[in-house]
TIVONU-654009 format. One record per residue (C-alpha): x, y negated, z negated. Coordinates in pm, whole numbers, padded with zeros to 5 digits, always signed. Layout:
N
XYZ;...
This chain:
611
-13452+06801-14877;-13728+06626-14690;-13592+06280-14773;-13245+06377-14657;-13382+06516-14329;-13577+06201-14256;-13276+05988-14338;-13060+06173-14090;-13228+06029-13778;-13570+05952-13650;-13436+06042-13307;-13388+06397-13435;-13762+06428-13474;-13800+06329-13108;-13534+06577-13013;-13706+06845-13220;-14042+06764-13057;-13883+06779-12714;-13730+07117-12795;-13369+06995-12771;-13282+07029-13144;-13312+07354-13341;-13528+07350-13648;-13239+07491-13854;-13057+07158-13824;-13321+06985-14035;-13342+07261-14295;-12968+07323-14345;-12802+07277-14692;-12626+06952-14790;-12279+07100-14739;-12350+07142-14370;-12477+06787-14316;-12155+06642-14163;-12148+06911-13896;-12520+06874-13839;-12483+06497-13811;-12210+06542-13551;-12432+06779-13353;-12719+06532-13370;-12498+06251-13243;-12389+06462-12949;-12747+06539-12865;-12843+06174-12898;-12565+06075-12658;-12691+06335-12411;-13039+06193-12455;-12913+05842-12384;-12735+05960-12070;-13054+06130-11955;-13249+05809-12017;-12994+05610-11815;-13016+05857-11525;-13394+05845-11525;-13392+05465-11525;-13146+05467-11234;-13380+05696-11042;-13675+05471-11119;-13486+05171-10979;-13448+05349-10645;-13824+05342-10598;-13999+05020-10488;-14162+04833-10774;-14538+04838-10761;-14795+04701-11002;-14895+04983-11231;-15274+05007-11245;-15420+05077-11584;-15488+05444-11638;-15856+05497-11695;-16023+05833-11694;-15753+06100-11681;-15995+06338-11508;-16077+06094-11226;-15935+06158-10878;-15825+05879-10643;-16062+05759-10376;-15983+05902-10033;-15944+05672-09728;-16272+05609-09551;-16129+05696-09210;-15998+06025-09344;-16337+06112-09490;-16508+06019-09164;-16274+06238-08959;-16337+06534-09193;-16715+06527-09195;-16901+06854-09181;-17050+06964-08850;-17394+06823-08772;-17486+07120-08558;-17376+07318-08252;-17232+07129-07959;-17484+07022-07697;-17431+07075-07322;-17440+06699-07262;-17151+06650-07506;-16941+06915-07334;-16919+06730-07000;-16587+06561-06931;-16575+06192-06853;-16460+06078-06505;-16084+06116-06470;-16014+05748-06398;-16231+05605-06675;-16101+05461-07000;-16319+05489-07313;-16490+05177-07439;-16497+05064-07801;-16849+05202-07837;-16747+05541-07695;-16458+05563-07940;-16705+05555-08230;-16751+05916-08331;-17110+06032-08299;-17051+06325-08531;-16885+06662-08564;-17013+06944-08342;-16942+07309-08411;-16854+07556-08138;-16731+07912-08110;-16405+08022-07956;-16581+08155-07646;-16761+07822-07605;-16431+07638-07646;-16268+07853-07375;-16560+07804-07136;-16548+07427-07187;-16171+07421-07140;-16193+07619-06815;-16449+07370-06684;-16299+07045-06817;-15921+07086-06827;-15756+06812-06616;-15444+07019-06552;-15654+07316-06440;-15865+07095-06215;-15547+06947-06069;-15425+07300-05991;-15757+07374-05821;-15692+07074-05599;-15343+07208-05528;-15495+07540-05418;-15739+07359-05190;-15453+07150-05046;-15247+07463-04977;-15546+07624-04804;-15591+07314-04588;-15221+07322-04499;-15253+07687-04390;-15554+07605-04175;-15362+07317-04020;-15064+07537-03937;-15292+07798-03778;-15391+07533-03526;-15044+07550-03371;-15153+07868-03185;-15414+07667-02994;-15372+07395-02732;-15436+07033-02809;-15683+06840-02597;-15699+06465-02622;-15897+06196-02450;-15750+05863-02354;-15908+05544-02229;-15814+05181-02196;-15975+04873-02053;-15939+04498-02047;-15939+04175-01855;-15642+03995-01705;-15643+03644-01559;-15370+03446-01378;-15305+03142-01158;-15064+03197-00870;-14932+02998-00571;-14803+03147-00242;-14583+02936-00008;-14454+03036+00339;-14092+02942+00386;-14097+03032+00760;-14374+03022+01022;-14512+03357+01139;-14550+03272+01513;-14241+03470+01610;-14362+03812+01502;-14503+03901+01840;-14854+03959+01713;-15017+03760+01992;-15194+03431+02018;-15379+03481+01693;-15050+03418+01515;-14927+03141+01752;-14935+02774+01676;-15085+02707+02024;-15254+03035+02083;-15610+02909+02124;-15780+02639+02338;-16035+02408+02192;-16357+02414+02404;-16449+02087+02583;-16731+01886+02448;-17028+01797+02671;-16923+01431+02683;-16588+01506+02842;-16525+01556+03206;-16567+01894+03360;-16210+01891+03484;-16076+01898+03135;-16032+02257+03006;-15954+02179+02635;-15649+02133+02399;-15440+02414+02252;-15492+02493+01879;-15327+02731+01625;-15440+03086+01593;-15646+03180+01290;-15359+03379+01133;-15087+03125+01200;-14904+02996+00890;-14672+02702+00940;-14350+02645+00751;-14436+02512+00403;-14796+02627+00415;-14920+02736+00074;-15226+02840-00115;-15293+02844-00493;-15572+03054-00645;-15699+03172-00980;-15743+03548-01011;-15921+03761-01273;-15934+04140-01303;-16155+04369-01509;-16025+04725-01537;-16097+05055-01717;-15914+05385-01715;-15984+05717-01892;-15919+06087-01882;-15826+06407-02065;-15485+06547-02153;-15395+06904-02255;-15076+07027-02422;-15001+07386-02513;-14681+07531-02652;-14618+07848-02454;-14295+07929-02634;-14224+07800-02987;-14018+08018-03218;-14092+07798-03525;-14468+07845-03506;-14506+08189-03668;-14259+08126-03957;-14437+07798-04031;-14773+07973-04058;-14625+08245-04279;-14464+07985-04503;-14799+07806-04542;-14968+08135-04631;-14699+08210-04891;-14741+07861-05037;-15112+07928-05073;-15039+08253-05258;-14794+08069-05482;-15056+07808-05574;-15319+08074-05639;-15088+08270-05868;-14993+07948-06045;-15364+07884-06099;-15411+08231-06251;-15111+08181-06477;-15246+07842-06587;-15572+08013-06682;-15375+08249-06903;-15176+07967-07060;-15485+07754-07117;-15665+08039-07292;-15365+08088-07520;-15342+07715-07596;-15712+07691-07679;-15699+08009-07891;-15398+07882-08086;-15560+07542-08140;-15885+07706-08251;-15710+07944-08492;-15502+07654-08624;-15816+07452-08687;-15968+07750-08868;-15656+07768-09080;-15668+07396-09160;-16035+07424-09253;-15959+07706-09492;-15658+07524-09637;-15878+07225-09719;-16115+07458-09906;-15826+07625-10091;-15663+07298-10195;-15997+07146-10289;-16075+07445-10512;-15725+07420-10657;-15779+07052-10738;-16110+07128-10907;-15936+07397-11107;-15667+07142-11204;-15935+06918-11346;-16077+07201-11554;-15737+07297-11689;-15655+06933-11762;-15980+06904-11957;-15887+07217-12152;-15540+07076-12220;-15685+06746-12343;-15917+06938-12575;-15626+07145-12707;-15418+06830-12748;-15702+06668-12938;-15706+06968-13169;-15331+06945-13217;-15265+07286-13064;-15047+07172-12772;-14792+06889-12741;-14830+06581-12523;-14587+06740-12278;-14862+06979-12162;-15092+06690-12079;-14822+06508-11887;-14730+06821-11695;-15094+06884-11602;-15131+06524-11486;-14821+06560-11268;-14952+06888-11125;-15290+06723-11060;-15125+06433-10874;-14915+06672-10664;-15219+06882-10573;-15409+06564-10482;-15133+06478-10236;-15150+06827-10090;-15527+06801-10043;-15499+06459-09880;-15236+06586-09637;-15447+06892-09556;-15738+06662-09472;-15513+06465-09237;-15388+06789-09081;-15744+06905-09019;-15836+06572-08857;-15534+06600-08626;-15614+06964-08547;-15967+06866-08450;-15837+06601-08215;-15584+06844-08063;-15864+07087-07982;-16076+06803-07839;-15789+06701-07611;-15745+07057-07483;-16119+07078-07414;-16122+06726-07260;-16431+06639-07460;-16578+06287-07459;-16408+06048-07697;-16707+06040-07931;-16721+06418-07989;-16523+06586-08269;-16513+06969-08254;-16528+07202-08550;-16499+07583-08549;-16818+07778-08609;-16661+08125-08600;-16552+08269-08934;-16193+08386-08967;-16202+08747-08848;-15888+08953-08813;-15822+09085-08464;-15764+09459-08442;-15425+09617-08397;-15283+09579-08047;-15397+09893-07860;-15079+09948-07654;-14730+10039-07758;-14437+09818-07667;-14330+10009-07356;-14683+10023-07215;-14730+09653-07286;-14412+09565-07097;-14498+09780-06796;-14851+09642-06782;-14723+09284-06813;-14484+09324-06520;-14748+09474-06293;-14934+09203-06102;-14809+08925-06327;-14918+08596-06165;-14613+08415-06303;-14381+08659-06126;-14601+08673-05817;-14586+08295-05788;-14205+08306-05781;-14208+08581-05517;-14449+08377-05305;-14223+08073-05342;-13926+08280-05231;-14119+08405-04927;-14222+08051-04836;-13861+07931-04856;-13747+08221-04638;-14005+08143-04370;-13929+07772-04385;-13562+07854-04331;-13651+08057-04020;-13879+07782-03891;-13604+07525-03938;-13346+07744-03764;-13588+07789-03475;-13538+07421-03396;-13216+07524-03218;-13406+07762-02986;-13567+07661-02654;-13928+07545-02633;-14163+07570-02338;-14486+07373-02319;-14766+07330-02067;-14921+06993-02001;-15212+06884-01783;-15403+06560-01749;-15681+06420-01531;-15859+06087-01525;-16004+05804-01326;-15985+05426-01304;-16192+05139-01177;-16121+04766-01146;-16280+04449-01012;-16078+04148-00895;-16206+03798-00830;-16026+03504-00661;-16135+03144-00678;-16040+02782-00729;-15833+02775-00410;-15597+02488-00335;-15433+02461+00017;-15123+02264+00105;-14882+02228+00399;-15123+02364+00653;-15261+02644+00438;-15163+03003+00395;-15291+03355+00371;-15653+03295+00430;-15708+03638+00583;-15599+03814+00262;-15811+03606+00026;-16103+03820-00092;-16326+03629-00338;-16450+03950-00508;-16317+04303-00460;-16343+04636-00646;-16109+04933-00662;-16170+05285-00797;-15970+05605-00794;-15871+05921-00980;-15559+06122-01052;-15450+06448-01216;-15124+06614-01307;-14998+06946-01446;-14660+07091-01528;-14422+07256-01769;-14188+07099-02024;-13873+07280-02129;-13660+07150-02416;-13354+07299-02582;-13164+07121-02856;-12799+07179-02773;-12628+06963-03033;-12744+06782-03348;-12417+06764-03545;-12519+07056-03768;-12831+06889-03906;-13070+07177-03838;-12823+07443-03948;-12754+07256-04272;-13125+07233-04354;-13165+07606-04289;-12872+07685-04522;-13021+07463-04793;-13350+07652-04775;-13165+07983-04788;-12985+07872-05106;-13317+07773-05261;-13445+08118-05175;-13148+08270-05361;-13217+08040-05657;-13578+08161-05663;-13450+08518-05698;-13249+08416-06004;-13554+08237-06141;-13748+08560-06101;-13489+08744-06309;-13496+08476-06579;-13876+08478-06593;-13881+08857-06611;-13652+08842-06913;-13862+08566-07072;-14175+08777-07035;-14008+09067-07212;-13885+08842-07490;-14229+08685-07536;-14398+09025-07550;-14146+09168-07794;-14169+08862-08018;-14549+08871-08018;-14555+09252-08061;-14317+09263-08358;-14474+08956-08520;-14817+09113-08473;-14704+09428-08650;-14536+09223-08921;-14842+09003-08968;-15065+09307-09014;-14826+09446-09272;-14795+09109-09446;-15172+09076-09449;-15202+09403-09637;-14939+09289-09887;-15099+08945-09914;-15434+09097-09999;-15282+09293-10283;-15090+08984-10392;-15405+08772-10404;-15590+09033-10609;-15303+09058-10856;-15245+08680-10871;-15616+08618-10931;-15628+08860-11223;-15304+08719-11363;-15444+08366-11347;-15760+08469-11528;-15557+08636-11802;-15313+08344-11828;-15593+08091-11860;-15772+08291-12127;-15446+08335-12316;-15375+07963-12284;-15716+07872-12420;-15662+08101-12719;-15309+07974-12778;-15140+08300-12682;-14962+08163-12375;-14785+07844-12273;-14896+07585-12023;-14580+07642-11821;-14669+08006-11767;-15023+07902-11671;-14889+07652-11417;-14659+07911-11264;-14942+08163-11243;-15171+07907-11083;-14905+07814-10827;-14849+08182-10752;-15223+08226-10691;-15240+07934-10447;-14930+08058-10265;-15086+08404-10239;-15405+08260-10092;-15209+08054-09840;-14991+08352-09749;-15297+08569-09688;-15449+08294-09473;-15126+08251-09277;-15096+08625-09222;-15455+08642-09098;-15409+08356-08854;-15075+08496-08738;-15241+08829-08658;-15491+08650-08434;-15231+08422-08272;-14989+08707-08195;-15280+08908-08051;-15366+08609-07829;-15003+08585-07716;-14997+08952-07619;-15334+08914-07447;-15201+08619-07247;-14934+08836-07085;-15180+09109-06977;-15507+08923-06931;-15637+08957-06571;-15740+08625-06423;-15891+08543-06081;-15663+08397-05815;-15956+08234-05639;-16008+07886-05780;-16381+07902-05695;-16444+08233-05874;-16625+08227-06211;-16410+08272-06521;-16521+08484-06813;-16330+08428-07139;-16189+08752-07282;-16073+08768-07642;-15971+09134-07655;-15812+09388-07427;-16103+09600-07299;-16102+09969-07220;-16107+09925-06838;-15804+09700-06871;-15634+09966-07083;-15691+10221-06809;-15560+09992-06535;-15264+09896-06752;-15162+10250-06837;-14809+10329-06718;-14773+10544-06412;-15098+10429-06251;-15116+10206-05943;
């Protein structure tokens, strides 16, 4: 019988070892051999098809040199950069390492070299984020800008007083020519060509009385004079303008005040959002830290089970299939651990970015994973408390008010304006004439002053009335556009109100579900741990299969991960609910105290029916 069985097919032994051929086929009587042979051939054809499919799948993968397999219990060497990014914390973070770098600086190659991993608590992370966040600091600047704009608009209720002054030097060369003599003006002998007598000299006779000469102011036809003139002058004074009647002034101031309130409420809402972002990043990093520990312990457990399987295989108690399966499971768990290390490195960097830490600092959580308590409010009370004084809603209302006032200020451009103006000042100048050149008998000598000075003063006051009668609908169109934006802000308020309710309900129900799942996960972990212990003991004694052990081990790891996820989800959903109700200061200069739980005073102020 044994010879006949061996002669049937050596492949049958392989099929029997693989579990694809029943043992009865090899031990059947000789009369049943044709049927058995036919069954074996069918199974061999199926085996050949399976081999062809596996080879086709292998060809889809890129060919790589297969390294020789050494120690089956050895794990692959992790990348150096991955190990460096996952170093343990050297100690708590120092104040010098928590200071943000200047906003316009880029890190150098030396600064990018990590100095080490620093641990910090969630409260420390929130305090650093409130001090270092670029987006929060930018919003502080926006609040300061809105305050400056309000102060500027308040100045429209006061008059403007300005000083003016000018001075300079002006030089010129001019020529004056008389085109007609001036002896016919009737001004007397001083303007006559013969208006004066020249006195006789002592050498002449006494009978001679003298010859007629031109008067000193006489200018003949063609007489001219050319001179170079220069003038130094200065003028200065004060000017006052005051709008007595301006219908756009008050709406402009109110719009600026509403814009300031909008920026302050936006700042408070950003504080809420930043606390939620930091809390989520911190809880996520805690989760990644714990996942690395879980997968590392799982990998160590794989090595122990693989050693046990090799020992059992050496004793001939288990087939080679168990060893191959354990090696495949070990390789898969190695990949999971490597990915979890990469996820933790990324989570550390995400938290560092939120905290705006220096490039050389890597944060690590120092707080243990502690479950937040059950949310103290019911759903209705949470919704009512979230609507009351919500900075996100208040910012939209302030925006709507600002648009309304801007619309009124724009429409006021069509109304009359009355302004008062007054100015007073003085002037002084000095004029010099020189480099005279006479021709044609000369001209204008009496008006030539070599150096003269002039000074004086003036003042004025009055009213200015303006009324825009026609601008082709420009002002009215701008006012209508602002009114439409105001209506759009009302719709945005409704959409935000609905979003707040949806966020609270999602966080509330997920918080309740996470607490319930956490309770179930705890029971699941306890049961899976006991089942794994029993399965491993049974496997070592040959009472259970490796497949059942693998399934039990996988169930244990899944239970641990589920419990971890439920724990983190409880904390994250609590933080989401806290974000919607957390009171934050509107003043950008006020100190900020991180709050991780809803306190009793906040519960009292958030109770429904209270102001």
